C-alpha positions as CSV (number, residue, x, y, z in Angstrom):
1,M,18.1,7.8,-21.1
2,L,14.8,6.6,-22.4
3,F,14.9,3.4,-20.3
4,S,15.6,5.4,-17.1
5,K,12.8,7.8,-18.0
6,V,10.3,5.0,-18.4
7,M,11.5,3.4,-15.1
8,H,10.9,6.8,-13.4
9,E,7.3,7.0,-14.6
10,L,6.8,3.3,-14.0
11,S,7.7,3.6,-10.3
12,I,5.5,6.7,-10.0
13,A,2.6,4.8,-11.6
14,Q,3.1,1.9,-9.1
15,E,2.9,4.4,-6.3
16,I,-0.3,5.9,-7.7
17,I,-1.8,2.4,-7.7
18,H,-0.6,1.9,-4.2
19,I,-2.4,5.1,-3.2
20,V,-5.6,4.1,-5.1
21,T,-5.7,0.6,-3.4
22,A,-5.1,2.2,0.0
23,Q,-8.1,4.5,-0.6
24,Q,-10.2,1.6,-1.7
25,A,-9.4,-0.3,1.5
26,Q,-10.4,2.8,3.5
27,H,-13.5,3.8,1.6
28,G,-14.7,0.5,0.1
29,F,-15.4,1.6,-3.5
30,E,-15.6,-1.1,-6.2
31,K,-14.1,0.6,-9.3
32,V,-12.0,3.7,-10.2
33,N,-13.0,5.5,-13.4
34,I,-10.6,8.4,-13.3
35,V,-7.4,9.2,-11.4
36,R,-6.4,12.8,-11.4
37,V,-2.8,13.8,-10.6
38,R,-1.1,17.2,-10.4
39,A,2.6,17.4,-11.2
40,G,4.8,20.4,-10.8
41,A,6.7,21.6,-13.9
42,L,10.0,20.6,-12.1
43,S,8.8,17.1,-11.2
44,G,10.3,15.6,-14.3
45,I,7.1,13.9,-15.3
46,E,6.4,13.2,-18.9
47,P,2.6,12.9,-19.0
48,E,2.4,10.4,-21.9
49,S,5.1,8.1,-20.3
50,L,3.2,8.2,-17.0
51,R,-0.1,7.4,-18.8
52,F,1.5,4.4,-20.6
53,S,3.1,3.2,-17.3
54,F,-0.2,3.6,-15.5
55,E,-1.9,1.4,-18.2
56,V,0.6,-1.3,-17.5
57,V,0.4,-1.3,-13.7
58,R,-3.3,-0.8,-13.4
59,Q,-4.1,-4.3,-14.8
60,G,-5.7,-6.6,-12.2
61,T,-6.5,-3.7,-9.8
62,V,-9.6,-1.7,-8.9
63,A,-8.3,0.8,-11.4
64,A,-8.0,-1.7,-14.3
65,K,-10.1,0.5,-16.6
66,A,-9.3,3.9,-15.1
67,V,-8.1,6.9,-17.1
68,L,-5.2,8.8,-15.7
69,E,-5.5,12.6,-16.1
70,V,-2.3,14.5,-15.6
71,D,-2.3,18.3,-15.0
72,I,1.1,20.0,-15.1
73,E,1.3,23.0,-12.8
74,P,3.7,25.8,-13.4
75,M,6.5,26.4,-11.0
76,A,6.4,29.2,-8.3
77,L,9.6,31.2,-7.7
78,V,10.3,33.8,-5.1
79,C,13.1,36.4,-5.3
80,R,15.3,36.2,-2.3
81,Q,16.2,39.8,-2.6
82,C,12.8,41.6,-2.9
83,G,10.3,38.8,-2.1
84,F,8.5,39.1,-5.5
85,S,6.7,35.9,-6.5
86,I,6.6,34.6,-10.0
87,V,4.5,31.7,-11.5
88,D,6.1,30.5,-14.7
89,S,6.3,27.4,-16.8
90,H,9.8,28.1,-18.1
91,G,11.7,29.5,-15.1
92,P,12.9,33.0,-15.6
93,T,16.6,33.7,-15.2
94,C,16.0,36.8,-13.1
95,C,13.4,38.6,-11.0
96,Q,11.0,40.6,-13.1
97,K,10.8,43.2,-10.4
98,C,14.3,43.9,-9.2
99,G,16.5,42.0,-11.7
100,S,18.1,39.7,-9.1
101,V,19.1,36.2,-10.2
102,D,18.8,34.9,-6.6
103,M,15.5,33.0,-7.1
104,K,14.1,30.3,-4.8
105,V,11.8,27.5,-6.1
106,D,8.7,27.7,-3.9
107,A,6.6,25.0,-5.7
108,G,6.9,22.9,-8.9
109,G,8.6,19.7,-8.0
110,E,5.6,17.9,-6.4
111,L,3.4,15.2,-7.7
112,D,0.0,14.6,-6.0
113,V,-3.0,12.4,-6.5
114,V,-5.7,15.1,-6.2
115,S,-8.9,13.1,-6.8
116,L,-10.5,9.8,-7.8
117,D,-13.7,9.3,-9.7
118,V,-15.1,6.0,-8.3
119,D,-18.2,3.8,-8.3
């Protein structure tokens, strides 16, 4: 399981570097100091594994010395019965308003590069 987890984060880190180099080609900056990503609580991202993987794949790129900042966002759930919205890091088993267990995940599985600090 550990190997597959590291491979998951490694492929994500490679995609982050792909995004960074595409932005460099578009905007012409010389160096990336900080890469900020936002990951939903349901994305399956382990921040430390992602940082480690990023350190491996950043070598020889414009982000060779960049720091990866990972912000984990809580999930957003919506009750299908009453429409009540819940933001939670753990995932409640039922709606806090009507008690229904018919909940829909509205957000929490995404992973986005939100900003780059560049020179």
